[in-house]
Chimera marker file (.cmm) of the C-alpha trace (Angstrom):
<marker_set name="trace">
<marker id="1" x="-53.647" y="-21.902" z="22.499" r="1" g="1" b="0" radius="0.5"/>
<marker id="2" x="-54.033" y="-18.954" z="24.373" r="1" g="1" b="0" radius="0.5"/>
<marker id="3" x="-54.363" y="-15.190" z="22.378" r="1" g="1" b="0" radius="0.5"/>
<marker id="4" x="-51.259" y="-14.528" z="24.425" r="1" g="1" b="0" radius="0.5"/>
<marker id="5" x="-49.205" y="-17.369" z="23.192" r="1" g="1" b="0" radius="0.5"/>
<marker id="6" x="-50.525" y="-16.815" z="19.778" r="1" g="1" b="0" radius="0.5"/>
<marker id="7" x="-49.418" y="-13.194" z="19.500" r="1" g="1" b="0" radius="0.5"/>
<marker id="8" x="-45.892" y="-14.090" z="20.946" r="1" g="1" b="0" radius="0.5"/>
<marker id="9" x="-45.272" y="-16.850" z="18.259" r="1" g="1" b="0" radius="0.5"/>
<marker id="10" x="-46.244" y="-14.371" z="15.795" r="1" g="1" b="0" radius="0.5"/>
<marker id="11" x="-43.896" y="-11.627" z="17.056" r="1" g="1" b="0" radius="0.5"/>
<marker id="12" x="-41.233" y="-14.130" z="17.089" r="1" g="1" b="0" radius="0.5"/>
<marker id="13" x="-42.089" y="-15.389" z="13.750" r="1" g="1" b="0" radius="0.5"/>
<marker id="14" x="-41.698" y="-11.770" z="12.446" r="1" g="1" b="0" radius="0.5"/>
<marker id="15" x="-38.477" y="-11.248" z="14.467" r="1" g="1" b="0" radius="0.5"/>
<marker id="16" x="-37.218" y="-14.339" z="12.720" r="1" g="1" b="0" radius="0.5"/>
<marker id="17" x="-37.820" y="-13.367" z="9.360" r="1" g="1" b="0" radius="0.5"/>
<marker id="18" x="-36.521" y="-10.051" z="9.892" r="1" g="1" b="0" radius="0.5"/>
<marker id="19" x="-33.178" y="-11.538" z="11.541" r="1" g="1" b="0" radius="0.5"/>
<marker id="20" x="-32.960" y="-13.467" z="8.527" r="1" g="1" b="0" radius="0.5"/>
<marker id="21" x="-33.530" y="-10.558" z="6.038" r="1" g="1" b="0" radius="0.5"/>
<marker id="22" x="-31.371" y="-8.122" z="7.692" r="1" g="1" b="0" radius="0.5"/>
<marker id="23" x="-28.644" y="-10.672" z="7.885" r="1" g="1" b="0" radius="0.5"/>
<marker id="24" x="-28.673" y="-11.376" z="4.492" r="1" g="1" b="0" radius="0.5"/>
<marker id="25" x="-28.509" y="-7.618" z="3.739" r="1" g="1" b="0" radius="0.5"/>
<marker id="26" x="-25.485" y="-7.406" z="6.106" r="1" g="1" b="0" radius="0.5"/>
<marker id="27" x="-23.865" y="-10.324" z="4.093" r="1" g="1" b="0" radius="0.5"/>
<marker id="28" x="-24.228" y="-8.356" z="1.023" r="1" g="1" b="0" radius="0.5"/>
<marker id="29" x="-23.017" y="-4.964" z="2.407" r="1" g="1" b="0" radius="0.5"/>
<marker id="30" x="-19.924" y="-6.986" z="3.623" r="1" g="1" b="0" radius="0.5"/>
<marker id="31" x="-19.424" y="-8.438" z="0.482" r="1" g="1" b="0" radius="0.5"/>
<marker id="32" x="-19.676" y="-5.177" z="-1.112" r="1" g="1" b="0" radius="0.5"/>
<marker id="33" x="-17.170" y="-3.795" z="1.508" r="1" g="1" b="0" radius="0.5"/>
<marker id="34" x="-14.673" y="-6.569" z="1.162" r="1" g="1" b="0" radius="0.5"/>
<marker id="35" x="-14.575" y="-6.154" z="-2.353" r="1" g="1" b="0" radius="0.5"/>
<marker id="36" x="-14.300" y="-2.303" z="-2.090" r="1" g="1" b="0" radius="0.5"/>
<marker id="37" x="-11.323" y="-3.067" z="0.551" r="1" g="1" b="0" radius="0.5"/>
<marker id="38" x="-9.585" y="-5.454" z="-2.126" r="1" g="1" b="0" radius="0.5"/>
<marker id="39" x="-10.016" y="-3.197" z="-5.013" r="1" g="1" b="0" radius="0.5"/>
<marker id="40" x="-8.624" y="-0.036" z="-3.040" r="1" g="1" b="0" radius="0.5"/>
<marker id="41" x="-5.628" y="-1.872" z="-1.501" r="1" g="1" b="0" radius="0.5"/>
<marker id="42" x="-4.561" y="-3.350" z="-4.820" r="1" g="1" b="0" radius="0.5"/>
<marker id="43" x="-4.825" y="0.069" z="-6.730" r="1" g="1" b="0" radius="0.5"/>
<marker id="44" x="-3.453" y="1.840" z="-4.051" r="1" g="1" b="0" radius="0.5"/>
<marker id="45" x="-0.177" y="-0.628" z="-4.000" r="1" g="1" b="0" radius="0.5"/>
<marker id="46" x="-0.005" y="-0.760" z="-7.686" r="1" g="1" b="0" radius="0.5"/>
<marker id="47" x="-0.300" y="2.648" z="-8.525" r="1" g="1" b="0" radius="0.5"/>
<marker id="48" x="2.216" y="3.868" z="-6.106" r="1" g="1" b="0" radius="0.5"/>
<marker id="49" x="4.524" y="1.079" z="-6.752" r="1" g="1" b="0" radius="0.5"/>
<marker id="50" x="4.532" y="2.063" z="-10.551" r="1" g="1" b="0" radius="0.5"/>
<marker id="51" x="5.624" y="5.430" z="-9.786" r="1" g="1" b="0" radius="0.5"/>
<marker id="52" x="8.864" y="4.001" z="-8.153" r="1" g="1" b="0" radius="0.5"/>
<marker id="53" x="9.098" y="6.711" z="-5.489" r="1" g="1" b="0" radius="0.5"/>
<marker id="54" x="11.820" y="5.644" z="-3.013" r="1" g="1" b="0" radius="0.5"/>
<marker id="55" x="12.878" y="7.103" z="0.189" r="1" g="1" b="0" radius="0.5"/>
<marker id="56" x="16.314" y="7.771" z="0.318" r="1" g="1" b="0" radius="0.5"/>
<marker id="57" x="18.629" y="5.254" z="1.108" r="1" g="1" b="0" radius="0.5"/>
<marker id="58" x="19.871" y="4.647" z="5.001" r="1" g="1" b="0" radius="0.5"/>
<marker id="59" x="22.970" y="6.776" z="5.899" r="1" g="1" b="0" radius="0.5"/>
<marker id="60" x="22.245" y="9.085" z="2.827" r="1" g="1" b="0" radius="0.5"/>
<marker id="61" x="22.838" y="13.048" z="3.639" r="1" g="1" b="0" radius="0.5"/>
<marker id="62" x="19.104" y="13.081" z="1.709" r="1" g="1" b="0" radius="0.5"/>
<marker id="63" x="17.661" y="11.221" z="4.702" r="1" g="1" b="0" radius="0.5"/>
<marker id="64" x="19.884" y="12.904" z="7.652" r="1" g="1" b="0" radius="0.5"/>
<marker id="65" x="18.632" y="11.195" z="10.724" r="1" g="1" b="0" radius="0.5"/>
<marker id="66" x="18.434" y="14.813" z="12.768" r="1" g="1" b="0" radius="0.5"/>
<marker id="67" x="16.392" y="16.187" z="10.215" r="1" g="1" b="0" radius="0.5"/>
<marker id="68" x="14.016" y="13.078" z="9.410" r="1" g="1" b="0" radius="0.5"/>
<marker id="69" x="14.297" y="11.033" z="12.472" r="1" g="1" b="0" radius="0.5"/>
<marker id="70" x="10.680" y="9.645" z="12.245" r="1" g="1" b="0" radius="0.5"/>
<marker id="71" x="11.437" y="8.655" z="8.479" r="1" g="1" b="0" radius="0.5"/>
<marker id="72" x="14.336" y="6.372" z="9.383" r="1" g="1" b="0" radius="0.5"/>
<marker id="73" x="12.155" y="3.360" z="9.554" r="1" g="1" b="0" radius="0.5"/>
<marker id="74" x="11.358" y="3.798" z="5.699" r="1" g="1" b="0" radius="0.5"/>
<marker id="75" x="15.093" y="4.155" z="4.247" r="1" g="1" b="0" radius="0.5"/>
<marker id="76" x="15.615" y="2.739" z="0.961" r="1" g="1" b="0" radius="0.5"/>
<marker id="77" x="12.011" y="1.453" z="0.825" r="1" g="1" b="0" radius="0.5"/>
<marker id="78" x="9.728" y="1.818" z="-1.850" r="1" g="1" b="0" radius="0.5"/>
<marker id="79" x="6.317" y="4.170" z="-1.360" r="1" g="1" b="0" radius="0.5"/>
<marker id="80" x="3.955" y="1.305" z="-1.564" r="1" g="1" b="0" radius="0.5"/>
<marker id="81" x="1.404" y="1.812" z="1.307" r="1" g="1" b="0" radius="0.5"/>
<marker id="82" x="-0.733" y="4.316" z="2.684" r="1" g="1" b="0" radius="0.5"/>
<marker id="83" x="1.357" y="4.923" z="5.506" r="1" g="1" b="0" radius="0.5"/>
<marker id="84" x="4.422" y="5.437" z="3.417" r="1" g="1" b="0" radius="0.5"/>
<marker id="85" x="2.798" y="7.689" z="1.178" r="1" g="1" b="0" radius="0.5"/>
<marker id="86" x="1.632" y="9.890" z="3.981" r="1" g="1" b="0" radius="0.5"/>
<marker id="87" x="5.145" y="9.755" z="5.388" r="1" g="1" b="0" radius="0.5"/>
<marker id="88" x="6.799" y="10.664" z="2.228" r="1" g="1" b="0" radius="0.5"/>
<marker id="89" x="4.473" y="13.089" z="1.415" r="1" g="1" b="0" radius="0.5"/>
<marker id="90" x="4.358" y="15.058" z="4.777" r="1" g="1" b="0" radius="0.5"/>
<marker id="91" x="7.724" y="14.353" z="6.245" r="1" g="1" b="0" radius="0.5"/>
<marker id="92" x="9.560" y="14.355" z="3.036" r="1" g="1" b="0" radius="0.5"/>
<marker id="93" x="8.485" y="16.461" z="0.632" r="1" g="1" b="0" radius="0.5"/>
<marker id="94" x="6.703" y="18.761" z="3.177" r="1" g="1" b="0" radius="0.5"/>
<marker id="95" x="9.859" y="19.544" z="4.979" r="1" g="1" b="0" radius="0.5"/>
<marker id="96" x="11.701" y="20.243" z="1.516" r="1" g="1" b="0" radius="0.5"/>
<marker id="97" x="8.762" y="22.735" z="0.678" r="1" g="1" b="0" radius="0.5"/>
<marker id="98" x="9.107" y="24.566" z="3.745" r="1" g="1" b="0" radius="0.5"/>
<marker id="99" x="12.862" y="25.431" z="2.662" r="1" g="1" b="0" radius="0.5"/>
<marker id="100" x="12.179" y="26.572" z="-0.780" r="1" g="1" b="0" radius="0.5"/>
<marker id="101" x="10.557" y="29.970" z="0.032" r="1" g="1" b="0" radius="0.5"/>
<marker id="102" x="11.290" y="30.533" z="3.945" r="1" g="1" b="0" radius="0.5"/>
<marker id="103" x="7.768" y="28.689" z="4.777" r="1" g="1" b="0" radius="0.5"/>
<marker id="104" x="5.658" y="30.200" z="2.298" r="1" g="1" b="0" radius="0.5"/>
<marker id="105" x="3.338" y="28.148" z="0.349" r="1" g="1" b="0" radius="0.5"/>
<marker id="106" x="2.544" y="27.974" z="-3.559" r="1" g="1" b="0" radius="0.5"/>
<marker id="107" x="-0.289" y="30.551" z="-3.305" r="1" g="1" b="0" radius="0.5"/>
<marker id="108" x="1.640" y="33.239" z="-1.651" r="1" g="1" b="0" radius="0.5"/>
<marker id="109" x="4.828" y="32.985" z="-3.946" r="1" g="1" b="0" radius="0.5"/>
<marker id="110" x="2.671" y="32.635" z="-6.994" r="1" g="1" b="0" radius="0.5"/>
<marker id="111" x="1.281" y="35.974" z="-5.992" r="1" g="1" b="0" radius="0.5"/>
<marker id="112" x="4.282" y="37.720" z="-5.449" r="1" g="1" b="0" radius="0.5"/>
<marker id="113" x="5.805" y="36.334" z="-8.606" r="1" g="1" b="0" radius="0.5"/>
<marker id="114" x="2.699" y="37.596" z="-10.650" r="1" g="1" b="0" radius="0.5"/>
<marker id="115" x="3.416" y="40.907" z="-9.387" r="1" g="1" b="0" radius="0.5"/>
<marker id="116" x="7.390" y="40.337" z="-10.073" r="1" g="1" b="0" radius="0.5"/>
<marker id="117" x="7.289" y="38.570" z="-13.337" r="1" g="1" b="0" radius="0.5"/>
<marker id="118" x="10.930" y="39.318" z="-13.893" r="1" g="1" b="0" radius="0.5"/>
<marker id="119" x="12.293" y="37.760" z="-10.867" r="1" g="1" b="0" radius="0.5"/>
<marker id="120" x="13.911" y="34.418" z="-11.688" r="1" g="1" b="0" radius="0.5"/>
<marker id="121" x="14.123" y="33.417" z="-8.288" r="1" g="1" b="0" radius="0.5"/>
<marker id="122" x="10.413" y="33.873" z="-7.453" r="1" g="1" b="0" radius="0.5"/>
<marker id="123" x="9.620" y="32.269" z="-10.706" r="1" g="1" b="0" radius="0.5"/>
<marker id="124" x="11.899" y="28.976" z="-9.729" r="1" g="1" b="0" radius="0.5"/>
<marker id="125" x="10.395" y="29.008" z="-6.113" r="1" g="1" b="0" radius="0.5"/>
<marker id="126" x="6.725" y="29.086" z="-7.771" r="1" g="1" b="0" radius="0.5"/>
<marker id="127" x="7.858" y="26.169" z="-10.090" r="1" g="1" b="0" radius="0.5"/>
<marker id="128" x="9.419" y="23.968" z="-7.212" r="1" g="1" b="0" radius="0.5"/>
<marker id="129" x="6.365" y="24.765" z="-4.919" r="1" g="1" b="0" radius="0.5"/>
<marker id="130" x="3.846" y="23.916" z="-7.508" r="1" g="1" b="0" radius="0.5"/>
<marker id="131" x="5.518" y="20.673" z="-8.447" r="1" g="1" b="0" radius="0.5"/>
<marker id="132" x="6.350" y="19.762" z="-4.914" r="1" g="1" b="0" radius="0.5"/>
<marker id="133" x="2.739" y="20.511" z="-3.495" r="1" g="1" b="0" radius="0.5"/>
<marker id="134" x="0.975" y="18.886" z="-6.867" r="1" g="1" b="0" radius="0.5"/>
<marker id="135" x="3.214" y="15.508" z="-5.817" r="1" g="1" b="0" radius="0.5"/>
<marker id="136" x="2.309" y="15.873" z="-2.155" r="1" g="1" b="0" radius="0.5"/>
<marker id="137" x="-1.332" y="16.325" z="-2.700" r="1" g="1" b="0" radius="0.5"/>
<marker id="138" x="-1.520" y="13.336" z="-4.918" r="1" g="1" b="0" radius="0.5"/>
<marker id="139" x="0.446" y="11.186" z="-2.592" r="1" g="1" b="0" radius="0.5"/>
<marker id="140" x="-2.202" y="11.917" z="0.169" r="1" g="1" b="0" radius="0.5"/>
<marker id="141" x="-5.330" y="11.775" z="-1.691" r="1" g="1" b="0" radius="0.5"/>
<marker id="142" x="-4.781" y="8.752" z="-3.934" r="1" g="1" b="0" radius="0.5"/>
<marker id="143" x="-2.327" y="7.107" z="-1.777" r="1" g="1" b="0" radius="0.5"/>
<marker id="144" x="-3.243" y="7.928" z="1.794" r="1" g="1" b="0" radius="0.5"/>
<marker id="145" x="-6.636" y="8.995" z="1.653" r="1" g="1" b="0" radius="0.5"/>
<marker id="146" x="-7.968" y="6.228" z="-1.089" r="1" g="1" b="0" radius="0.5"/>
<marker id="147" x="-5.783" y="3.764" z="0.901" r="1" g="1" b="0" radius="0.5"/>
<marker id="148" x="-7.138" y="4.521" z="4.242" r="1" g="1" b="0" radius="0.5"/>
<marker id="149" x="-10.743" y="4.366" z="2.882" r="1" g="1" b="0" radius="0.5"/>
<marker id="150" x="-10.171" y="0.951" z="1.717" r="1" g="1" b="0" radius="0.5"/>
<marker id="151" x="-8.774" y="0.044" z="5.293" r="1" g="1" b="0" radius="0.5"/>
<marker id="152" x="-12.255" y="1.225" z="6.827" r="1" g="1" b="0" radius="0.5"/>
<marker id="153" x="-14.144" y="-0.515" z="3.966" r="1" g="1" b="0" radius="0.5"/>
<marker id="154" x="-12.282" y="-3.973" z="5.150" r="1" g="1" b="0" radius="0.5"/>
<marker id="155" x="-13.110" y="-3.210" z="8.720" r="1" g="1" b="0" radius="0.5"/>
<marker id="156" x="-16.832" y="-2.476" z="7.723" r="1" g="1" b="0" radius="0.5"/>
<marker id="157" x="-16.829" y="-5.668" z="5.987" r="1" g="1" b="0" radius="0.5"/>
<marker id="158" x="-15.879" y="-7.712" z="8.940" r="1" g="1" b="0" radius="0.5"/>
<marker id="159" x="-18.399" y="-6.002" z="11.211" r="1" g="1" b="0" radius="0.5"/>
<marker id="160" x="-21.165" y="-6.702" z="8.842" r="1" g="1" b="0" radius="0.5"/>
<marker id="161" x="-20.432" y="-10.241" z="8.250" r="1" g="1" b="0" radius="0.5"/>
<marker id="162" x="-20.151" y="-10.775" z="12.257" r="1" g="1" b="0" radius="0.5"/>
<marker id="163" x="-23.725" y="-9.007" z="12.675" r="1" g="1" b="0" radius="0.5"/>
<marker id="164" x="-24.838" y="-10.569" z="10.211" r="1" g="1" b="0" radius="0.5"/>
<marker id="165" x="-23.853" y="-14.512" z="11.551" r="1" g="1" b="0" radius="0.5"/>
<marker id="166" x="-25.040" y="-13.006" z="15.077" r="1" g="1" b="0" radius="0.5"/>
<marker id="167" x="-28.615" y="-12.437" z="13.321" r="1" g="1" b="0" radius="0.5"/>
<marker id="168" x="-28.868" y="-15.549" z="11.926" r="1" g="1" b="0" radius="0.5"/>
<marker id="169" x="-27.768" y="-17.371" z="15.142" r="1" g="1" b="0" radius="0.5"/>
<marker id="170" x="-30.721" y="-14.993" z="16.648" r="1" g="1" b="0" radius="0.5"/>
<marker id="171" x="-33.125" y="-16.475" z="14.052" r="1" g="1" b="0" radius="0.5"/>
<marker id="172" x="-31.928" y="-20.133" z="14.820" r="1" g="1" b="0" radius="0.5"/>
<marker id="173" x="-32.549" y="-19.480" z="18.493" r="1" g="1" b="0" radius="0.5"/>
<marker id="174" x="-36.305" y="-17.972" z="17.747" r="1" g="1" b="0" radius="0.5"/>
<marker id="175" x="-37.026" y="-20.759" z="15.202" r="1" g="1" b="0" radius="0.5"/>
<marker id="176" x="-36.329" y="-23.587" z="18.143" r="1" g="1" b="0" radius="0.5"/>
<marker id="177" x="-38.523" y="-21.831" z="20.279" r="1" g="1" b="0" radius="0.5"/>
<marker id="178" x="-41.722" y="-21.733" z="17.940" r="1" g="1" b="0" radius="0.5"/>
<link id1="1" id2="2" r="1" g="1" b="0" radius="0.2"/>
<link id1="2" id2="3" r="1" g="1" b="0" radius="0.2"/>
<link id1="3" id2="4" r="1" g="1" b="0" radius="0.2"/>
<link id1="4" id2="5" r="1" g="1" b="0" radius="0.2"/>
<link id1="5" id2="6" r="1" g="1" b="0" radius="0.2"/>
<link id1="6" id2="7" r="1" g="1" b="0" radius="0.2"/>
<link id1="7" id2="8" r="1" g="1" b="0" radius="0.2"/>
<link id1="8" id2="9" r="1" g="1" b="0" radius="0.2"/>
<link id1="9" id2="10" r="1" g="1" b="0" radius="0.2"/>
<link id1="10" id2="11" r="1" g="1" b="0" radius="0.2"/>
<link id1="11" id2="12" r="1" g="1" b="0" radius="0.2"/>
<link id1="12" id2="13" r="1" g="1" b="0" radius="0.2"/>
<link id1="13" id2="14" r="1" g="1" b="0" radius="0.2"/>
<link id1="14" id2="15" r="1" g="1" b="0" radius="0.2"/>
<link id1="15" id2="16" r="1" g="1" b="0" radius="0.2"/>
<link id1="16" id2="17" r="1" g="1" b="0" radius="0.2"/>
<link id1="17" id2="18" r="1" g="1" b="0" radius="0.2"/>
<link id1="18" id2="19" r="1" g="1" b="0" radius="0.2"/>
<link id1="19" id2="20" r="1" g="1" b="0" radius="0.2"/>
<link id1="20" id2="21" r="1" g="1" b="0" radius="0.2"/>
<link id1="21" id2="22" r="1" g="1" b="0" radius="0.2"/>
<link id1="22" id2="23" r="1" g="1" b="0" radius="0.2"/>
<link id1="23" id2="24" r="1" g="1" b="0" radius="0.2"/>
<link id1="24" id2="25" r="1" g="1" b="0" radius="0.2"/>
<link id1="25" id2="26" r="1" g="1" b="0" radius="0.2"/>
<link id1="26" id2="27" r="1" g="1" b="0" radius="0.2"/>
<link id1="27" id2="28" r="1" g="1" b="0" radius="0.2"/>
<link id1="28" id2="29" r="1" g="1" b="0" radius="0.2"/>
<link id1="29" id2="30" r="1" g="1" b="0" radius="0.2"/>
<link id1="30" id2="31" r="1" g="1" b="0" radius="0.2"/>
<link id1="31" id2="32" r="1" g="1" b="0" radius="0.2"/>
<link id1="32" id2="33" r="1" g="1" b="0" radius="0.2"/>
<link id1="33" id2="34" r="1" g="1" b="0" radius="0.2"/>
<link id1="34" id2="35" r="1" g="1" b="0" radius="0.2"/>
<link id1="35" id2="36" r="1" g="1" b="0" radius="0.2"/>
<link id1="36" id2="37" r="1" g="1" b="0" radius="0.2"/>
<link id1="37" id2="38" r="1" g="1" b="0" radius="0.2"/>
<link id1="38" id2="39" r="1" g="1" b="0" radius="0.2"/>
<link id1="39" id2="40" r="1" g="1" b="0" radius="0.2"/>
<link id1="40" id2="41" r="1" g="1" b="0" radius="0.2"/>
<link id1="41" id2="42" r="1" g="1" b="0" radius="0.2"/>
<link id1="42" id2="43" r="1" g="1" b="0" radius="0.2"/>
<link id1="43" id2="44" r="1" g="1" b="0" radius="0.2"/>
<link id1="44" id2="45" r="1" g="1" b="0" radius="0.2"/>
<link id1="45" id2="46" r="1" g="1" b="0" radius="0.2"/>
<link id1="46" id2="47" r="1" g="1" b="0" radius="0.2"/>
<link id1="47" id2="48" r="1" g="1" b="0" radius="0.2"/>
<link id1="48" id2="49" r="1" g="1" b="0" radius="0.2"/>
<link id1="49" id2="50" r="1" g="1" b="0" radius="0.2"/>
<link id1="50" id2="51" r="1" g="1" b="0" radius="0.2"/>
<link id1="51" id2="52" r="1" g="1" b="0" radius="0.2"/>
<link id1="52" id2="53" r="1" g="1" b="0" radius="0.2"/>
<link id1="53" id2="54" r="1" g="1" b="0" radius="0.2"/>
<link id1="54" id2="55" r="1" g="1" b="0" radius="0.2"/>
<link id1="55" id2="56" r="1" g="1" b="0" radius="0.2"/>
<link id1="56" id2="57" r="1" g="1" b="0" radius="0.2"/>
<link id1="57" id2="58" r="1" g="1" b="0" radius="0.2"/>
<link id1="58" id2="59" r="1" g="1" b="0" radius="0.2"/>
<link id1="59" id2="60" r="1" g="1" b="0" radius="0.2"/>
<link id1="60" id2="61" r="1" g="1" b="0" radius="0.2"/>
<link id1="61" id2="62" r="1" g="1" b="0" radius="0.2"/>
<link id1="62" id2="63" r="1" g="1" b="0" radius="0.2"/>
<link id1="63" id2="64" r="1" g="1" b="0" radius="0.2"/>
<link id1="64" id2="65" r="1" g="1" b="0" radius="0.2"/>
<link id1="65" id2="66" r="1" g="1" b="0" radius="0.2"/>
<link id1="66" id2="67" r="1" g="1" b="0" radius="0.2"/>
<link id1="67" id2="68" r="1" g="1" b="0" radius="0.2"/>
<link id1="68" id2="69" r="1" g="1" b="0" radius="0.2"/>
<link id1="69" id2="70" r="1" g="1" b="0" radius="0.2"/>
<link id1="70" id2="71" r="1" g="1" b="0" radius="0.2"/>
<link id1="71" id2="72" r="1" g="1" b="0" radius="0.2"/>
<link id1="72" id2="73" r="1" g="1" b="0" radius="0.2"/>
<link id1="73" id2="74" r="1" g="1" b="0" radius="0.2"/>
<link id1="74" id2="75" r="1" g="1" b="0" radius="0.2"/>
<link id1="75" id2="76" r="1" g="1" b="0" radius="0.2"/>
<link id1="76" id2="77" r="1" g="1" b="0" radius="0.2"/>
<link id1="77" id2="78" r="1" g="1" b="0" radius="0.2"/>
<link id1="78" id2="79" r="1" g="1" b="0" radius="0.2"/>
<link id1="79" id2="80" r="1" g="1" b="0" radius="0.2"/>
<link id1="80" id2="81" r="1" g="1" b="0" radius="0.2"/>
<link id1="81" id2="82" r="1" g="1" b="0" radius="0.2"/>
<link id1="82" id2="83" r="1" g="1" b="0" radius="0.2"/>
<link id1="83" id2="84" r="1" g="1" b="0" radius="0.2"/>
<link id1="84" id2="85" r="1" g="1" b="0" radius="0.2"/>
<link id1="85" id2="86" r="1" g="1" b="0" radius="0.2"/>
<link id1="86" id2="87" r="1" g="1" b="0" radius="0.2"/>
<link id1="87" id2="88" r="1" g="1" b="0" radius="0.2"/>
<link id1="88" id2="89" r="1" g="1" b="0" radius="0.2"/>
<link id1="89" id2="90" r="1" g="1" b="0" radius="0.2"/>
<link id1="90" id2="91" r="1" g="1" b="0" radius="0.2"/>
<link id1="91" id2="92" r="1" g="1" b="0" radius="0.2"/>
<link id1="92" id2="93" r="1" g="1" b="0" radius="0.2"/>
<link id1="93" id2="94" r="1" g="1" b="0" radius="0.2"/>
<link id1="94" id2="95" r="1" g="1" b="0" radius="0.2"/>
<link id1="95" id2="96" r="1" g="1" b="0" radius="0.2"/>
<link id1="96" id2="97" r="1" g="1" b="0" radius="0.2"/>
<link id1="97" id2="98" r="1" g="1" b="0" radius="0.2"/>
<link id1="98" id2="99" r="1" g="1" b="0" radius="0.2"/>
<link id1="99" id2="100" r="1" g="1" b="0" radius="0.2"/>
<link id1="100" id2="101" r="1" g="1" b="0" radius="0.2"/>
<link id1="101" id2="102" r="1" g="1" b="0" radius="0.2"/>
<link id1="102" id2="103" r="1" g="1" b="0" radius="0.2"/>
<link id1="103" id2="104" r="1" g="1" b="0" radius="0.2"/>
<link id1="104" id2="105" r="1" g="1" b="0" radius="0.2"/>
<link id1="105" id2="106" r="1" g="1" b="0" radius="0.2"/>
<link id1="106" id2="107" r="1" g="1" b="0" radius="0.2"/>
<link id1="107" id2="108" r="1" g="1" b="0" radius="0.2"/>
<link id1="108" id2="109" r="1" g="1" b="0" radius="0.2"/>
<link id1="109" id2="110" r="1" g="1" b="0" radius="0.2"/>
<link id1="110" id2="111" r="1" g="1" b="0" radius="0.2"/>
<link id1="111" id2="112" r="1" g="1" b="0" radius="0.2"/>
<link id1="112" id2="113" r="1" g="1" b="0" radius="0.2"/>
<link id1="113" id2="114" r="1" g="1" b="0" radius="0.2"/>
<link id1="114" id2="115" r="1" g="1" b="0" radius="0.2"/>
<link id1="115" id2="116" r="1" g="1" b="0" radius="0.2"/>
<link id1="116" id2="117" r="1" g="1" b="0" radius="0.2"/>
<link id1="117" id2="118" r="1" g="1" b="0" radius="0.2"/>
<link id1="118" id2="119" r="1" g="1" b="0" radius="0.2"/>
<link id1="119" id2="120" r="1" g="1" b="0" radius="0.2"/>
<link id1="120" id2="121" r="1" g="1" b="0" radius="0.2"/>
<link id1="121" id2="122" r="1" g="1" b="0" radius="0.2"/>
<link id1="122" id2="123" r="1" g="1" b="0" radius="0.2"/>
<link id1="123" id2="124" r="1" g="1" b="0" radius="0.2"/>
<link id1="124" id2="125" r="1" g="1" b="0" radius="0.2"/>
<link id1="125" id2="126" r="1" g="1" b="0" radius="0.2"/>
<link id1="126" id2="127" r="1" g="1" b="0" radius="0.2"/>
<link id1="127" id2="128" r="1" g="1" b="0" radius="0.2"/>
<link id1="128" id2="129" r="1" g="1" b="0" radius="0.2"/>
<link id1="129" id2="130" r="1" g="1" b="0" radius="0.2"/>
<link id1="130" id2="131" r="1" g="1" b="0" radius="0.2"/>
<link id1="131" id2="132" r="1" g="1" b="0" radius="0.2"/>
<link id1="132" id2="133" r="1" g="1" b="0" radius="0.2"/>
<link id1="133" id2="134" r="1" g="1" b="0" radius="0.2"/>
<link id1="134" id2="135" r="1" g="1" b="0" radius="0.2"/>
<link id1="135" id2="136" r="1" g="1" b="0" radius="0.2"/>
<link id1="136" id2="137" r="1" g="1" b="0" radius="0.2"/>
<link id1="137" id2="138" r="1" g="1" b="0" radius="0.2"/>
<link id1="138" id2="139" r="1" g="1" b="0" radius="0.2"/>
<link id1="139" id2="140" r="1" g="1" b="0" radius="0.2"/>
<link id1="140" id2="141" r="1" g="1" b="0" radius="0.2"/>
<link id1="141" id2="142" r="1" g="1" b="0" radius="0.2"/>
<link id1="142" id2="143" r="1" g="1" b="0" radius="0.2"/>
<link id1="143" id2="144" r="1" g="1" b="0" radius="0.2"/>
<link id1="144" id2="145" r="1" g="1" b="0" radius="0.2"/>
<link id1="145" id2="146" r="1" g="1" b="0" radius="0.2"/>
<link id1="146" id2="147" r="1" g="1" b="0" radius="0.2"/>
<link id1="147" id2="148" r="1" g="1" b="0" radius="0.2"/>
<link id1="148" id2="149" r="1" g="1" b="0" radius="0.2"/>
<link id1="149" id2="150" r="1" g="1" b="0" radius="0.2"/>
<link id1="150" id2="151" r="1" g="1" b="0" radius="0.2"/>
<link id1="151" id2="152" r="1" g="1" b="0" radius="0.2"/>
<link id1="152" id2="153" r="1" g="1" b="0" radius="0.2"/>
<link id1="153" id2="154" r="1" g="1" b="0" radius="0.2"/>
<link id1="154" id2="155" r="1" g="1" b="0" radius="0.2"/>
<link id1="155" id2="156" r="1" g="1" b="0" radius="0.2"/>
<link id1="156" id2="157" r="1" g="1" b="0" radius="0.2"/>
<link id1="157" id2="158" r="1" g="1" b="0" radius="0.2"/>
<link id1="158" id2="159" r="1" g="1" b="0" radius="0.2"/>
<link id1="159" id2="160" r="1" g="1" b="0" radius="0.2"/>
<link id1="160" id2="161" r="1" g="1" b="0" radius="0.2"/>
<link id1="161" id2="162" r="1" g="1" b="0" radius="0.2"/>
<link id1="162" id2="163" r="1" g="1" b="0" radius="0.2"/>
<link id1="163" id2="164" r="1" g="1" b="0" radius="0.2"/>
<link id1="164" id2="165" r="1" g="1" b="0" radius="0.2"/>
<link id1="165" id2="166" r="1" g="1" b="0" radius="0.2"/>
<link id1="166" id2="167" r="1" g="1" b="0" radius="0.2"/>
<link id1="167" id2="168" r="1" g="1" b="0" radius="0.2"/>
<link id1="168" id2="169" r="1" g="1" b="0" radius="0.2"/>
<link id1="169" id2="170" r="1" g="1" b="0" radius="0.2"/>
<link id1="170" id2="171" r="1" g="1" b="0" radius="0.2"/>
<link id1="171" id2="172" r="1" g="1" b="0" radius="0.2"/>
<link id1="172" id2="173" r="1" g="1" b="0" radius="0.2"/>
<link id1="173" id2="174" r="1" g="1" b="0" radius="0.2"/>
<link id1="174" id2="175" r="1" g="1" b="0" radius="0.2"/>
<link id1="175" id2="176" r="1" g="1" b="0" radius="0.2"/>
<link id1="176" id2="177" r="1" g="1" b="0" radius="0.2"/>
<link id1="177" id2="178" r="1" g="1" b="0" radius="0.2"/>
</marker_set>
């Protein structure tokens, strides 16, 4: 056996072992990512469902098709998914909040209310905006944001599994040529 062949076989052997090692790591990462996906998906669905937030029924004045054309597909449905949480938060609550104080946000109204604490209209607007923005924020972060991270973890899991499988295939091919 020549020096070149020996070096070539040693290189193949190193790549074989590295391929197997990286494949094992990818399978472990894939397993953890799949667990994260399942955990977040179940948690988001369970926690959103427990709040019993429903879109208004189809034909209801609260879900006027001229004002909420994008929400008609959710009419009467329970908010139980990241997409529905985002739609309810931005499409339904967000539009209502813009009507509370002529488009002003909580921080603006709160500053005005602090300067005029006896103004009941400002105090009511402040309370409505605080409650609405709080619910909207929770739906966007815990429902939509956390759910989206779970979806990405699921995609990462499958990519890791495919890459791990490909590396095992490479290792098998290298082994047969040693």
